[in-house]
C-alpha positions in Angstrom: 0.1 -0.1 0.0 2.9 2.0 0.9 4.7 1.4 -2.4 1.2 2.4 -4.3 0.7 5.6 -2.8 4.1 6.9 -3.3 4.0 5.8 -7.0 1.1 7.8 -7.7 2.0 11.0 -5.4 -1.0 9.8 -2.7 -0.8 11.9 0.3 -0.3 9.3 3.6 -1.3 9.4 7.1 -0.1 6.9 9.5 -2.0 5.6 12.8 0.7 3.6 15.2 1.9 3.2 18.4 5.5 2.4 17.4 7.8 5.1 16.7 10.6 3.2 15.0 8.9 1.7 12.2 8.4 1.5 8.4 5.2 3.3 8.5 6.3 6.0 10.6 9.3 6.8 8.0 6.8 6.4 4.8 4.1 8.7 6.0 3.8 12.4 5.7 1.7 12.8 8.5 1.4 10.6 11.7 -0.8 10.0 14.1 1.2 8.5 17.5 -1.0 6.4 19.8 0.8 5.7 23.3 2.2 2.3 23.8 0.2 0.6 26.4 0.3 -2.9 26.9 -2.9 -5.3 26.1 -5.0 -5.8 28.7 -5.0 -9.4 27.4 -3.3 -11.2 30.6 -1.3 -13.4 27.8 -0.4 -10.3 26.0 -1.4 -11.8 22.7 -5.0 -10.8 22.2 -5.4 -7.0 20.6 -7.7 -5.4 23.3 -6.0 -2.3 25.0 -4.8 -1.3 21.1 -8.1 -2.0 19.6 -10.2 0.7 22.2 -7.5 3.0 21.4 -8.4 2.9 17.6 -11.9 2.9 17.8 -11.9 6.1 20.2 -9.5 7.7 17.8 -11.6 6.5 15.1 -14.5 8.0 16.5 -12.6 11.2 17.0 -11.7 11.8 13.7 -15.2 10.9 12.1 -16.7 13.4 14.6 -13.8 15.9 13.8 -14.4 15.7 10.0 -18.5 15.5 10.3 -18.1 19.3 12.0 -15.5 20.3 9.4 -17.8 19.5 6.7 -21.0 20.5 8.1 -22.4 17.1 7.2 -25.8 17.1 7.8 -28.9 14.8 8.2 -30.0 15.2 5.0 -26.4 13.6 4.1 -26.7 11.0 6.2 -30.2 10.4 4.5 -28.4 10.6 1.0 -25.5 8.4 1.7 -27.5 5.4 3.8 -30.7 5.6 2.0 -30.8 1.7 3.0 -29.8 1.7 6.1 -30.9 2.2 9.8 -29.7 6.0 9.4 -31.3 6.8 6.0 -34.5 5.3 7.2 -34.7 7.8 10.3 -33.9 10.5 8.1 -36.6 9.9 5.7 -39.4 12.7 5.6 -43.5 12.0 5.7 -43.4 13.5 2.5 -41.0 10.7 1.2 -43.7 8.1 2.4 -46.9 9.7 1.8 -49.4 8.7 -0.7 -50.6 11.5 -2.5 -52.4 12.4 -5.7 -55.0 9.8 -6.8 -54.0 7.4 -4.4 -55.4 9.6 -1.2 -59.0 8.7 -0.1 -60.8 11.8 -0.5 -64.7 12.5 -0.3 -66.6 15.6 0.1 -69.1 15.4 3.0 -72.1 16.1 1.4 -71.1 12.5 -0.5 -73.7 9.5 0.5 -72.1 6.7 3.1 -72.3 4.0 0.6 -69.9 6.2 -2.0 -67.6 6.6 1.4 -67.3 2.9 1.7 -66.6 2.1 -1.7 -63.9 4.9 -1.6 -62.3 3.3 1.6 -62.5 -0.2 0.1 -60.8 0.6 -3.3 -57.7 3.0 -1.7 -57.3 -0.1 1.3 -55.7 2.7 3.5 -58.4 2.2 6.3 -59.5 5.7 6.1 -61.0 8.4 4.5 -60.8 12.2 4.6 -63.7 14.3 4.6 -63.3 17.6 2.7 -65.5 20.6 2.2 -66.4 22.6 -0.8 -63.2 24.4 -0.4 -61.2 21.5 -0.3 -60.1 21.5 3.3 -60.0 18.9 5.5 -62.6 18.6 7.9 -62.7 15.1 9.1 -61.7 11.5 9.1 -63.5 8.3 8.9 -61.8 5.1 9.5 -62.4 1.5 9.5 -62.9 1.7 13.4 -65.3 3.8 13.0 -67.3 2.0 10.7 -67.2 -0.7 12.9 -68.5 1.2 16.0 -71.5 2.3 13.9 -72.1 -1.0 12.0 -75.3 -1.9 13.9 -76.7 1.8 14.2 -78.1 2.0 10.8 -74.9 2.9 9.5 -76.2 3.5 5.8 -79.0 5.8 6.7 -76.2 8.3 8.4 -74.7 11.2 7.2 -71.0 11.0 6.6 -70.5 14.1 9.4 -72.2 11.9 12.2 -69.5 9.7 12.6 -66.5 11.4 11.2 -63.9 12.4 13.8 -63.9 16.2 13.5 -60.4 17.1 14.9 -58.3 14.2 13.1 -54.7 14.2 13.9 -52.6 15.4 11.0 -49.2 16.0 10.5 -47.1 18.4 8.0 -45.0 16.7 4.9 -41.6 18.2 6.4 -41.7 15.9 9.3 -39.5 13.0 10.1 -41.3 9.5 9.3 -40.1 8.7 13.1 -42.3 11.7 14.2 -45.3 10.3 12.3 -44.8 7.2 14.2 -44.2 8.7 17.6 -47.7 10.5 17.1 -49.6 7.5 15.8 -48.5 5.7 18.9 -49.1 8.4 21.4 -52.8 8.2 19.9 -53.2 4.4 19.1 -53.7 5.3 15.6 -52.6 3.5 12.4 -52.7 6.6 9.8 -52.3 10.6 9.5 -53.5 12.8 6.9 -50.6 15.2 6.1 -52.1 19.0 5.6 -50.5 21.9 4.8 -53.0 24.9 5.6 -55.7 22.1 6.0 -55.3 21.4 2.7 -54.6 17.0 2.3 -51.5 16.8 0.5 -51.0 13.1 1.3 -51.7 10.5 3.9 -49.4 7.7 5.8 -50.0 4.3 7.0 -48.1 2.8 10.1 -47.3 0.0 7.1 -45.5 2.7 5.3 -43.1 3.3 8.2 -42.9 -0.5 8.9 -41.9 -1.2 5.5 -38.7 0.8 5.5 -37.8 -0.1 9.0 -39.4 2.4 11.2 -40.2 1.1 14.3 
C-alpha cells in the first residue's frame, strides 16, 4: 500500500504506536498512539490497542463531520437503505398522494364513502368541504363502531372524527410513528393549511424499517 501511494503521489497518514517503524518513516503525517500493554493477560489478543483505535476513529469521524458541516440530509443521501437513512426519511418521502388519497366531500352518500375506503385500502377516508379543506376523517374503526346503528342511513358527518390528528410533510417519518403510537392510530393525513397533501399509514413506516 505504501509503494502504491508513493508511485501515484498519494498523501499518506499513518496511525501507529511504534515510533520506529516503516510506517512512520514512509508517511507524511503520523498520528502516534501511546504504547500501552494489552489488557489480555497473555499479552497476545489485541485489546487495549483496539480500544484506542476505536476511540481515535470516532474522534476523527466527528471532527470531519463538524469540519464539513455534515447534516442529517447527508446521512439520508449516503445511507438510504440503512437504519440512519430510514430514520432521516420525511413524511413526504413515504406518503400516498394524488389519486392514492382517499378523499370525499361531506355531502356524499355513506355508500360512496364505503366503496372509496375499500378501493384505496388505507383504512380511512378524509372528509373535505367545498374548499377542499380537511374537516374530518372516518376510519375503519369508526365504521365498526357504527355498524349496528343503521350505518347507511347516517350522514358522513355523523360518524367522522371532526378533529383528526394531522402532520406536515416536512416532519420526519419517525415523528409520524411517534404521533400514531401516542394516539393509538394507524394513519395520519398530511396537510398544509388544512389542505390534504397526502396520507401516511403505519405500514408505510414499518416497510422501510421505522419501528
